[in-house]
PDB file with SEQRES, HELIX, SHEET and CRYST1 records, atoms N, CA, C and O in Angstrom:
SEQRES   1 A   71  MET LYS LYS LYS VAL LEU ASP ILE THR LYS PHE ASP CYS          
SEQRES   2 A   71  PRO MET THR PHE ILE LYS THR LYS ILE PHE ILE GLU GLU          
SEQRES   3 A   71  ASN ILE ASN SER GLU LYS THR ILE ILE VAL LYS GLY GLU          
SEQRES   4 A   71  LYS ASN VAL SER LEU LEU LYS ASN SER LEU LYS LYS ASN          
SEQRES   5 A   71  PHE LYS ILE LYS LEU ASN LYS ILE GLU LYS ASN ILE PHE          
SEQRES   6 A   71  GLU LEU LYS LEU SER ASN                                      
HELIX    1 AA1 MET A   15  GLU A   26  1                                  12    
HELIX    2 AA2 GLU A   39  LEU A   49  1                                  11    
SHEET    1 AA1 4 LYS A   3  ASP A   7  0                                        
SHEET    2 AA1 4 GLU A  31  LYS A  37  1                                        
SHEET    3 AA1 4 ILE A  64  SER A  70 -1                                        
SHEET    4 AA1 4 LYS A  54  LYS A  59 -1                                        
CRYST1    1.000    1.000    1.000  90.00  90.00  90.00 P 1           1          
ATOM      1  N   MET A   1       7.785  17.491   2.124  1.00  0.00           N  
ATOM      2  CA  MET A   1       6.996  16.574   1.320  1.00  0.00           C  
ATOM      3  C   MET A   1       5.766  16.145   2.122  1.00  0.00           C  
ATOM      4  O   MET A   1       5.862  15.829   3.307  1.00  0.00           O  
ATOM      5  N   LYS A   2       4.635  16.141   1.469  1.00  0.00           N  
ATOM      6  CA  LYS A   2       3.390  15.760   2.121  1.00  0.00           C  
ATOM      7  C   LYS A   2       3.317  14.247   2.292  1.00  0.00           C  
ATOM      8  O   LYS A   2       3.819  13.486   1.465  1.00  0.00           O  
ATOM      9  N   LYS A   3       2.685  13.833   3.375  1.00  0.00           N  
ATOM     10  CA  LYS A   3       2.458  12.411   3.617  1.00  0.00           C  
ATOM     11  C   LYS A   3       1.011  12.097   3.314  1.00  0.00           C  
ATOM     12  O   LYS A   3       0.110  12.798   3.775  1.00  0.00           O  
ATOM     13  N   LYS A   4       0.784  11.064   2.553  1.00  0.00           N  
ATOM     14  CA  LYS A   4      -0.563  10.635   2.204  1.00  0.00           C  
ATOM     15  C   LYS A   4      -0.747   9.192   2.649  1.00  0.00           C  
ATOM     16  O   LYS A   4       0.163   8.373   2.515  1.00  0.00           O  
ATOM     17  N   VAL A   5      -1.930   8.883   3.180  1.00  0.00           N  
ATOM     18  CA  VAL A   5      -2.222   7.543   3.671  1.00  0.00           C  
ATOM     19  C   VAL A   5      -3.472   7.017   2.983  1.00  0.00           C  
ATOM     20  O   VAL A   5      -4.473   7.723   2.867  1.00  0.00           O  
ATOM     21  N   LEU A   6      -3.405   5.775   2.529  1.00  0.00           N  
ATOM     22  CA  LEU A   6      -4.539   5.086   1.919  1.00  0.00           C  
ATOM     23  C   LEU A   6      -4.888   3.897   2.796  1.00  0.00           C  
ATOM     24  O   LEU A   6      -4.053   3.022   3.021  1.00  0.00           O  
ATOM     25  N   ASP A   7      -6.119   3.861   3.295  1.00  0.00           N  
ATOM     26  CA  ASP A   7      -6.591   2.744   4.116  1.00  0.00           C  
ATOM     27  C   ASP A   7      -7.498   1.871   3.246  1.00  0.00           C  
ATOM     28  O   ASP A   7      -8.618   2.256   2.911  1.00  0.00           O  
ATOM     29  N   ILE A   8      -6.991   0.687   2.889  1.00  0.00           N  
ATOM     30  CA  ILE A   8      -7.782  -0.236   2.069  1.00  0.00           C  
ATOM     31  C   ILE A   8      -8.063  -1.531   2.832  1.00  0.00           C  
ATOM     32  O   ILE A   8      -8.134  -2.610   2.244  1.00  0.00           O  
ATOM     33  N   THR A   9      -8.220  -1.404   4.149  1.00  0.00           N  
ATOM     34  CA  THR A   9      -8.474  -2.590   4.971  1.00  0.00           C  
ATOM     35  C   THR A   9      -9.846  -3.191   4.731  1.00  0.00           C  
ATOM     36  O   THR A   9     -10.082  -4.342   5.097  1.00  0.00           O  
ATOM     37  N   LYS A  10     -10.748  -2.449   4.131  1.00  0.00           N  
ATOM     38  CA  LYS A  10     -12.101  -2.954   3.865  1.00  0.00           C  
ATOM     39  C   LYS A  10     -12.203  -3.684   2.533  1.00  0.00           C  
ATOM     40  O   LYS A  10     -13.271  -4.186   2.181  1.00  0.00           O  
ATOM     41  N   PHE A  11     -11.100  -3.748   1.788  1.00  0.00           N  
ATOM     42  CA  PHE A  11     -11.126  -4.319   0.448  1.00  0.00           C  
ATOM     43  C   PHE A  11     -10.201  -5.520   0.330  1.00  0.00           C  
ATOM     44  O   PHE A  11      -9.240  -5.662   1.087  1.00  0.00           O  
ATOM     45  N   ASP A  12     -10.507  -6.382  -0.633  1.00  0.00           N  
ATOM     46  CA  ASP A  12      -9.654  -7.525  -0.977  1.00  0.00           C  
ATOM     47  C   ASP A  12      -9.178  -7.358  -2.404  1.00  0.00           C  
ATOM     48  O   ASP A  12      -9.720  -6.559  -3.168  1.00  0.00           O  
ATOM     49  N   CYS A  13      -8.153  -8.129  -2.755  1.00  0.00           N  
ATOM     50  CA  CYS A  13      -7.634  -8.130  -4.111  1.00  0.00           C  
ATOM     51  C   CYS A  13      -8.750  -8.575  -5.059  1.00  0.00           C  
ATOM     52  O   CYS A  13      -9.454  -9.523  -4.711  1.00  0.00           O  
ATOM     53  N   PRO A  14      -8.959  -7.988  -6.187  1.00  0.00           N  
ATOM     54  CA  PRO A  14      -8.136  -7.026  -6.919  1.00  0.00           C  
ATOM     55  C   PRO A  14      -8.432  -5.564  -6.598  1.00  0.00           C  
ATOM     56  O   PRO A  14      -7.742  -4.685  -7.113  1.00  0.00           O  
ATOM     57  N   MET A  15      -9.433  -5.271  -5.764  1.00  0.00           N  
ATOM     58  CA  MET A  15      -9.749  -3.869  -5.450  1.00  0.00           C  
ATOM     59  C   MET A  15      -8.593  -3.178  -4.736  1.00  0.00           C  
ATOM     60  O   MET A  15      -8.409  -1.972  -4.903  1.00  0.00           O  
ATOM     61  N   THR A  16      -7.811  -3.906  -3.947  1.00  0.00           N  
ATOM     62  CA  THR A  16      -6.664  -3.286  -3.275  1.00  0.00           C  
ATOM     63  C   THR A  16      -5.681  -2.749  -4.306  1.00  0.00           C  
ATOM     64  O   THR A  16      -5.136  -1.657  -4.145  1.00  0.00           O  
ATOM     65  N   PHE A  17      -5.460  -3.513  -5.356  1.00  0.00           N  
ATOM     66  CA  PHE A  17      -4.535  -3.090  -6.415  1.00  0.00           C  
ATOM     67  C   PHE A  17      -5.075  -1.874  -7.162  1.00  0.00           C  
ATOM     68  O   PHE A  17      -4.333  -0.930  -7.429  1.00  0.00           O  
ATOM     69  N   ILE A  18      -6.353  -1.894  -7.496  1.00  0.00           N  
ATOM     70  CA  ILE A  18      -6.966  -0.794  -8.255  1.00  0.00           C  
ATOM     71  C   ILE A  18      -6.924   0.501  -7.446  1.00  0.00           C  
ATOM     72  O   ILE A  18      -6.527   1.543  -7.969  1.00  0.00           O  
ATOM     73  N   LYS A  19      -7.328   0.447  -6.180  1.00  0.00           N  
ATOM     74  CA  LYS A  19      -7.319   1.643  -5.333  1.00  0.00           C  
ATOM     75  C   LYS A  19      -5.901   2.147  -5.107  1.00  0.00           C  
ATOM     76  O   LYS A  19      -5.678   3.357  -5.053  1.00  0.00           O  
ATOM     77  N   THR A  20      -4.938   1.236  -4.974  1.00  0.00           N  
ATOM     78  CA  THR A  20      -3.543   1.634  -4.805  1.00  0.00           C  
ATOM     79  C   THR A  20      -3.017   2.326  -6.054  1.00  0.00           C  
ATOM     80  O   THR A  20      -2.311   3.329  -5.956  1.00  0.00           O  
ATOM     81  N   LYS A  21      -3.351   1.807  -7.213  1.00  0.00           N  
ATOM     82  CA  LYS A  21      -2.901   2.405  -8.473  1.00  0.00           C  
ATOM     83  C   LYS A  21      -3.413   3.841  -8.605  1.00  0.00           C  
ATOM     84  O   LYS A  21      -2.658   4.739  -8.977  1.00  0.00           O  
ATOM     85  N   ILE A  22      -4.679   4.053  -8.304  1.00  0.00           N  
ATOM     86  CA  ILE A  22      -5.266   5.396  -8.370  1.00  0.00           C  
ATOM     87  C   ILE A  22      -4.599   6.319  -7.346  1.00  0.00           C  
ATOM     88  O   ILE A  22      -4.284   7.468  -7.653  1.00  0.00           O  
ATOM     89  N   PHE A  23      -4.388   5.811  -6.131  1.00  0.00           N  
ATOM     90  CA  PHE A  23      -3.750   6.572  -5.058  1.00  0.00           C  
ATOM     91  C   PHE A  23      -2.348   7.027  -5.467  1.00  0.00           C  
ATOM     92  O   PHE A  23      -1.983   8.182  -5.248  1.00  0.00           O  
ATOM     93  N   ILE A  24      -1.574   6.138  -6.052  1.00  0.00           N  
ATOM     94  CA  ILE A  24      -0.211   6.468  -6.485  1.00  0.00           C  
ATOM     95  C   ILE A  24      -0.234   7.530  -7.582  1.00  0.00           C  
ATOM     96  O   ILE A  24       0.554   8.476  -7.551  1.00  0.00           O  
ATOM     97  N   GLU A  25      -1.130   7.374  -8.545  1.00  0.00           N  
ATOM     98  CA  GLU A  25      -1.227   8.340  -9.645  1.00  0.00           C  
ATOM     99  C   GLU A  25      -1.637   9.727  -9.146  1.00  0.00           C  
ATOM    100  O   GLU A  25      -1.185  10.733  -9.693  1.00  0.00           O  
ATOM    101  N   GLU A  26      -2.483   9.796  -8.121  1.00  0.00           N  
ATOM    102  CA  GLU A  26      -2.965  11.084  -7.609  1.00  0.00           C  
ATOM    103  C   GLU A  26      -1.980  11.752  -6.647  1.00  0.00           C  
ATOM    104  O   GLU A  26      -2.099  12.946  -6.373  1.00  0.00           O  
ATOM    105  N   ASN A  27      -1.019  10.998  -6.138  1.00  0.00           N  
ATOM    106  CA  ASN A  27      -0.092  11.524  -5.135  1.00  0.00           C  
ATOM    107  C   ASN A  27       1.358  11.278  -5.522  1.00  0.00           C  
ATOM    108  O   ASN A  27       2.126  10.696  -4.757  1.00  0.00           O  
ATOM    109  N   ILE A  28       1.720  11.723  -6.704  1.00  0.00           N  
ATOM    110  CA  ILE A  28       3.049  11.449  -7.254  1.00  0.00           C  
ATOM    111  C   ILE A  28       4.166  12.028  -6.384  1.00  0.00           C  
ATOM    112  O   ILE A  28       5.161  11.345  -6.136  1.00  0.00           O  
ATOM    113  N   ASN A  29       4.026  13.249  -5.924  1.00  0.00           N  
ATOM    114  CA  ASN A  29       5.102  13.907  -5.179  1.00  0.00           C  
ATOM    115  C   ASN A  29       4.894  13.873  -3.671  1.00  0.00           C  
ATOM    116  O   ASN A  29       5.270  14.814  -2.972  1.00  0.00           O  
ATOM    117  N   SER A  30       4.312  12.822  -3.177  1.00  0.00           N  
ATOM    118  CA  SER A  30       4.049  12.695  -1.743  1.00  0.00           C  
ATOM    119  C   SER A  30       4.647  11.403  -1.212  1.00  0.00           C  
ATOM    120  O   SER A  30       4.864  10.450  -1.961  1.00  0.00           O  
ATOM    121  N   GLU A  31       4.912  11.384   0.101  1.00  0.00           N  
ATOM    122  CA  GLU A  31       5.263  10.125   0.754  1.00  0.00           C  
ATOM    123  C   GLU A  31       3.977   9.316   0.850  1.00  0.00           C  
ATOM    124  O   GLU A  31       2.943   9.832   1.275  1.00  0.00           O  
ATOM    125  N   LYS A  32       4.040   8.061   0.458  1.00  0.00           N  
ATOM    126  CA  LYS A  32       2.830   7.252   0.393  1.00  0.00           C  
ATOM    127  C   LYS A  32       2.873   6.102   1.400  1.00  0.00           C  
ATOM    128  O   LYS A  32       3.855   5.364   1.480  1.00  0.00           O  
ATOM    129  N   THR A  33       1.779   5.967   2.170  1.00  0.00           N  
ATOM    130  CA  THR A  33       1.616   4.868   3.103  1.00  0.00           C  
ATOM    131  C   THR A  33       0.288   4.198   2.798  1.00  0.00           C  
ATOM    132  O   THR A  33      -0.732   4.865   2.620  1.00  0.00           O  
ATOM    133  N   ILE A  34       0.311   2.875   2.740  1.00  0.00           N  
ATOM    134  CA  ILE A  34      -0.895   2.107   2.438  1.00  0.00           C  
ATOM    135  C   ILE A  34      -1.137   1.135   3.586  1.00  0.00           C  
ATOM    136  O   ILE A  34      -0.240   0.390   3.981  1.00  0.00           O  
ATOM    137  N   ILE A  35      -2.361   1.150   4.121  1.00  0.00           N  
ATOM    138  CA  ILE A  35      -2.759   0.254   5.197  1.00  0.00           C  
ATOM    139  C   ILE A  35      -3.590  -0.871   4.577  1.00  0.00           C  
ATOM    140  O   ILE A  35      -4.600  -0.621   3.919  1.00  0.00           O  
ATOM    141  N   VAL A  36      -3.149  -2.114   4.796  1.00  0.00           N  
ATOM    142  CA  VAL A  36      -3.763  -3.281   4.145  1.00  0.00           C  
ATOM    143  C   VAL A  36      -4.123  -4.323   5.200  1.00  0.00           C  
ATOM    144  O   VAL A  36      -3.415  -4.480   6.196  1.00  0.00           O  
ATOM    145  N   LYS A  37      -5.236  -5.037   4.973  1.00  0.00           N  
ATOM    146  CA  LYS A  37      -5.649  -6.104   5.882  1.00  0.00           C  
ATOM    147  C   LYS A  37      -5.459  -7.454   5.200  1.00  0.00           C  
ATOM    148  O   LYS A  37      -5.889  -7.656   4.064  1.00  0.00           O  
ATOM    149  N   GLY A  38      -4.816  -8.363   5.899  1.00  0.00           N  
ATOM    150  CA  GLY A  38      -4.663  -9.726   5.401  1.00  0.00           C  
ATOM    151  C   GLY A  38      -3.295  -9.984   4.797  1.00  0.00           C  
ATOM    152  O   GLY A  38      -2.780  -9.185   4.015  1.00  0.00           O  
ATOM    153  N   GLU A  39      -2.714 -11.124   5.178  1.00  0.00           N  
ATOM    154  CA  GLU A  39      -1.383 -11.480   4.672  1.00  0.00           C  
ATOM    155  C   GLU A  39      -1.383 -11.708   3.168  1.00  0.00           C  
ATOM    156  O   GLU A  39      -0.422 -11.349   2.488  1.00  0.00           O  
ATOM    157  N   LYS A  40      -2.452 -12.300   2.641  1.00  0.00           N  
ATOM    158  CA  LYS A  40      -2.527 -12.545   1.199  1.00  0.00           C  
ATOM    159  C   LYS A  40      -2.577 -11.226   0.433  1.00  0.00           C  
ATOM    160  O   LYS A  40      -1.870 -11.051  -0.559  1.00  0.00           O  
ATOM    161  N   ASN A  41      -3.418 -10.299   0.900  1.00  0.00           N  
ATOM    162  CA  ASN A  41      -3.536  -9.001   0.226  1.00  0.00           C  
ATOM    163  C   ASN A  41      -2.222  -8.231   0.251  1.00  0.00           C  
ATOM    164  O   ASN A  41      -1.816  -7.665  -0.764  1.00  0.00           O  
ATOM    165  N   VAL A  42      -1.555  -8.206   1.404  1.00  0.00           N  
ATOM    166  CA  VAL A  42      -0.298  -7.454   1.508  1.00  0.00           C  
ATOM    167  C   VAL A  42       0.786  -8.107   0.652  1.00  0.00           C  
ATOM    168  O   VAL A  42       1.605  -7.410   0.053  1.00  0.00           O  
ATOM    169  N   SER A  43       0.798  -9.422   0.590  1.00  0.00           N  
ATOM    170  CA  SER A  43       1.793 -10.121  -0.221  1.00  0.00           C  
ATOM    171  C   SER A  43       1.606  -9.840  -1.714  1.00  0.00           C  
ATOM    172  O   SER A  43       2.571  -9.558  -2.424  1.00  0.00           O  
ATOM    173  N   LEU A  44       0.370  -9.919  -2.177  1.00  0.00           N  
ATOM    174  CA  LEU A  44       0.092  -9.648  -3.593  1.00  0.00           C  
ATOM    175  C   LEU A  44       0.401  -8.197  -3.957  1.00  0.00           C  
ATOM    176  O   LEU A  44       0.978  -7.921  -5.009  1.00  0.00           O  
ATOM    177  N   LEU A  45       0.012  -7.281  -3.083  1.00  0.00           N  
ATOM    178  CA  LEU A  45       0.250  -5.869  -3.344  1.00  0.00           C  
ATOM    179  C   LEU A  45       1.741  -5.552  -3.326  1.00  0.00           C  
ATOM    180  O   LEU A  45       2.236  -4.827  -4.188  1.00  0.00           O  
ATOM    181  N   LYS A  46       2.445  -6.090  -2.354  1.00  0.00           N  
ATOM    182  CA  LYS A  46       3.892  -5.866  -2.256  1.00  0.00           C  
ATOM    183  C   LYS A  46       4.610  -6.390  -3.488  1.00  0.00           C  
ATOM    184  O   LYS A  46       5.497  -5.718  -4.014  1.00  0.00           O  
ATOM    185  N   ASN A  47       4.244  -7.575  -3.959  1.00  0.00           N  
ATOM    186  CA  ASN A  47       4.877  -8.151  -5.147  1.00  0.00           C  
ATOM    187  C   ASN A  47       4.645  -7.305  -6.393  1.00  0.00           C  
ATOM    188  O   ASN A  47       5.533  -7.194  -7.238  1.00  0.00           O  
ATOM    189  N   SER A  48       3.467  -6.712  -6.515  1.00  0.00           N  
ATOM    190  CA  SER A  48       3.200  -5.895  -7.699  1.00  0.00           C  
ATOM    191  C   SER A  48       3.863  -4.522  -7.625  1.00  0.00           C  
ATOM    192  O   SER A  48       4.126  -3.914  -8.662  1.00  0.00           O  
ATOM    193  N   LEU A  49       4.140  -4.020  -6.415  1.00  0.00           N  
ATOM    194  CA  LEU A  49       4.736  -2.695  -6.264  1.00  0.00           C  
ATOM    195  C   LEU A  49       6.257  -2.698  -6.207  1.00  0.00           C  
ATOM    196  O   LEU A  49       6.884  -1.669  -6.462  1.00  0.00           O  
ATOM    197  N   LYS A  50       6.858  -3.831  -5.879  1.00  0.00           N  
ATOM    198  CA  LYS A  50       8.303  -3.856  -5.646  1.00  0.00           C  
ATOM    199  C   LYS A  50       9.137  -3.575  -6.894  1.00  0.00           C  
ATOM    200  O   LYS A  50      10.329  -3.294  -6.777  1.00  0.00           O  
ATOM    201  N   LYS A  51       8.545  -3.644  -8.074  1.00  0.00           N  
ATOM    202  CA  LYS A  51       9.266  -3.340  -9.311  1.00  0.00           C  
ATOM    203  C   LYS A  51       9.549  -1.838  -9.435  1.00  0.00           C  
ATOM    204  O   LYS A  51      10.556  -1.435 -10.018  1.00  0.00           O  
ATOM    205  N   ASN A  52       8.649  -1.012  -8.878  1.00  0.00           N  
ATOM    206  CA  ASN A  52       8.752   0.439  -9.046  1.00  0.00           C  
ATOM    207  C   ASN A  52       9.053   1.216  -7.766  1.00  0.00           C  
ATOM    208  O   ASN A  52       9.363   2.406  -7.824  1.00  0.00           O  
ATOM    209  N   PHE A  53       8.965   0.556  -6.613  1.00  0.00           N  
ATOM    210  CA  PHE A  53       9.127   1.257  -5.345  1.00  0.00           C  
ATOM    211  C   PHE A  53       9.978   0.448  -4.378  1.00  0.00           C  
ATOM    212  O   PHE A  53      10.043  -0.780  -4.447  1.00  0.00           O  
ATOM    213  N   LYS A  54      10.628   1.177  -3.473  1.00  0.00           N  
ATOM    214  CA  LYS A  54      11.232   0.546  -2.308  1.00  0.00           C  
ATOM    215  C   LYS A  54      10.120   0.479  -1.273  1.00  0.00           C  
ATOM    216  O   LYS A  54       9.424   1.470  -1.051  1.00  0.00           O  
ATOM    217  N   ILE A  55       9.943  -0.664  -0.642  1.00  0.00           N  
ATOM    218  CA  ILE A  55       8.823  -0.869   0.263  1.00  0.00           C  
ATOM    219  C   ILE A  55       9.322  -1.203   1.658  1.00  0.00           C  
ATOM    220  O   ILE A  55      10.164  -2.082   1.841  1.00  0.00           O  
ATOM    221  N   LYS A  56       8.787  -0.487   2.636  1.00  0.00           N  
ATOM    222  CA  LYS A  56       9.048  -0.806   4.036  1.00  0.00           C  
ATOM    223  C   LYS A  56       7.742  -1.350   4.607  1.00  0.00           C  
ATOM    224  O   LYS A  56       6.721  -0.661   4.599  1.00  0.00           O  
ATOM    225  N   LEU A  57       7.775  -2.587   5.100  1.00  0.00           N  
ATOM    226  CA  LEU A  57       6.584  -3.257   5.607  1.00  0.00           C  
ATOM    227  C   LEU A  57       6.611  -3.300   7.128  1.00  0.00           C  
ATOM    228  O   LEU A  57       7.589  -3.743   7.731  1.00  0.00           O  
ATOM    229  N   ASN A  58       5.526  -2.834   7.743  1.00  0.00           N  
ATOM    230  CA  ASN A  58       5.363  -2.874   9.192  1.00  0.00           C  
ATOM    231  C   ASN A  58       4.057  -3.577   9.525  1.00  0.00           C  
ATOM    232  O   ASN A  58       3.050  -3.386   8.843  1.00  0.00           O  
ATOM    233  N   LYS A  59       4.075  -4.387  10.570  1.00  0.00           N  
ATOM    234  CA  LYS A  59       2.850  -5.016  11.058  1.00  0.00           C  
ATOM    235  C   LYS A  59       2.292  -4.129  12.160  1.00  0.00           C  
ATOM    236  O   LYS A  59       2.957  -3.897  13.169  1.00  0.00           O  
ATOM    237  N   ILE A  60       1.062  -3.627  11.970  1.00  0.00           N  
ATOM    238  CA  ILE A  60       0.445  -2.714  12.925  1.00  0.00           C  
ATOM    239  C   ILE A  60      -0.312  -3.488  14.005  1.00  0.00           C  
ATOM    240  O   ILE A  60      -0.142  -3.247  15.201  1.00  0.00           O  
ATOM    241  N   GLU A  61      -1.141  -4.411  13.557  1.00  0.00           N  
ATOM    242  CA  GLU A  61      -1.936  -5.249  14.447  1.00  0.00           C  
ATOM    243  C   GLU A  61      -1.854  -6.683  13.951  1.00  0.00           C  
ATOM    244  O   GLU A  61      -1.040  -7.007  13.086  1.00  0.00           O  
ATOM    245  N   LYS A  62      -2.703  -7.538  14.505  1.00  0.00           N  
ATOM    246  CA  LYS A  62      -2.670  -8.961  14.173  1.00  0.00           C  
ATOM    247  C   LYS A  62      -2.705  -9.215  12.663  1.00  0.00           C  
ATOM    248  O   LYS A  62      -1.896  -9.986  12.147  1.00  0.00           O  
ATOM    249  N   ASN A  63      -3.610  -8.591  11.973  1.00  0.00           N  
ATOM    250  CA  ASN A  63      -3.791  -8.860  10.549  1.00  0.00           C  
ATOM    251  C   ASN A  63      -3.778  -7.575   9.714  1.00  0.00           C  
ATOM    252  O   ASN A  63      -4.278  -7.559   8.589  1.00  0.00           O  
ATOM    253  N   ILE A  64      -3.205  -6.501  10.265  1.00  0.00           N  
ATOM    254  CA  ILE A  64      -3.143  -5.201   9.601  1.00  0.00           C  
ATOM    255  C   ILE A  64      -1.689  -4.831   9.354  1.00  0.00           C  
ATOM    256  O   ILE A  64      -0.856  -4.895  10.258  1.00  0.00           O  
ATOM    257  N   PHE A  65      -1.394  -4.440   8.111  1.00  0.00           N  
ATOM    258  CA  PHE A  65      -0.022  -4.119   7.712  1.00  0.00           C  
ATOM    259  C   PHE A  65       0.049  -2.723   7.121  1.00  0.00           C  
ATOM    260  O   PHE A  65      -0.931  -2.203   6.588  1.00  0.00           O  
ATOM    261  N   GLU A  66       1.234  -2.126   7.226  1.00  0.00           N  
ATOM    262  CA  GLU A  66       1.496  -0.794   6.684  1.00  0.00           C  
ATOM    263  C   GLU A  66       2.627  -0.912   5.673  1.00  0.00           C  
ATOM    264  O   GLU A  66       3.708  -1.412   5.984  1.00  0.00           O  
ATOM    265  N   LEU A  67       2.361  -0.448   4.469  1.00  0.00           N  
ATOM    266  CA  LEU A  67       3.380  -0.398   3.421  1.00  0.00           C  
ATOM    267  C   LEU A  67       3.771   1.060   3.212  1.00  0.00           C  
ATOM    268  O   LEU A  67       2.918   1.893   2.906  1.00  0.00           O  
ATOM    269  N   LYS A  68       5.050   1.373   3.375  1.00  0.00           N  
ATOM    270  CA  LYS A  68       5.548   2.712   3.081  1.00  0.00           C  
ATOM    271  C   LYS A  68       6.316   2.635   1.783  1.00  0.00           C  
ATOM    272  O   LYS A  68       7.253   1.848   1.650  1.00  0.00           O  
ATOM    273  N   LEU A  69       5.921   3.452   0.826  1.00  0.00           N  
ATOM    274  CA  LEU A  69       6.524   3.428  -0.510  1.00  0.00           C  
ATOM    275  C   LEU A  69       7.475   4.599  -0.702  1.00  0.00           C  
ATOM    276  O   LEU A  69       7.183   5.725  -0.301  1.00  0.00           O  
ATOM    277  N   SER A  70       8.601   4.321  -1.312  1.00  0.00           N  
ATOM    278  CA  SER A  70       9.540   5.369  -1.711  1.00  0.00           C  
ATOM    279  C   SER A  70      10.153   4.994  -3.045  1.00  0.00           C  
ATOM    280  O   SER A  70      10.223   3.818  -3.401  1.00  0.00           O  
ATOM    281  N   ASN A  71      10.591   5.995  -3.773  1.00  0.00           N  
ATOM    282  CA  ASN A  71      11.167   5.745  -5.097  1.00  0.00           C  
ATOM    283  C   ASN A  71      12.616   5.383  -5.015  1.00  0.00           C  
ATOM    284  O   ASN A  71      13.251   5.142  -6.042  1.00  0.00           O  
TER     285      ASN A  71                                                      
END                                                                             
């Protein structure tokens, strides 16, 4: 299975949600990792994705987070 990574550290909500939605639709059969900046952004994104995905959250740096999505 291919691994795909989306870096949306330059964006804030709601653009993080929009870019994530497009990323998920384009990479249906891939392992998906999303890099997000800011606790608020990661919290909002995680809450919207947890209905459809299992999420593993890792803190990479001070304010940078990694979300790994699986079905």
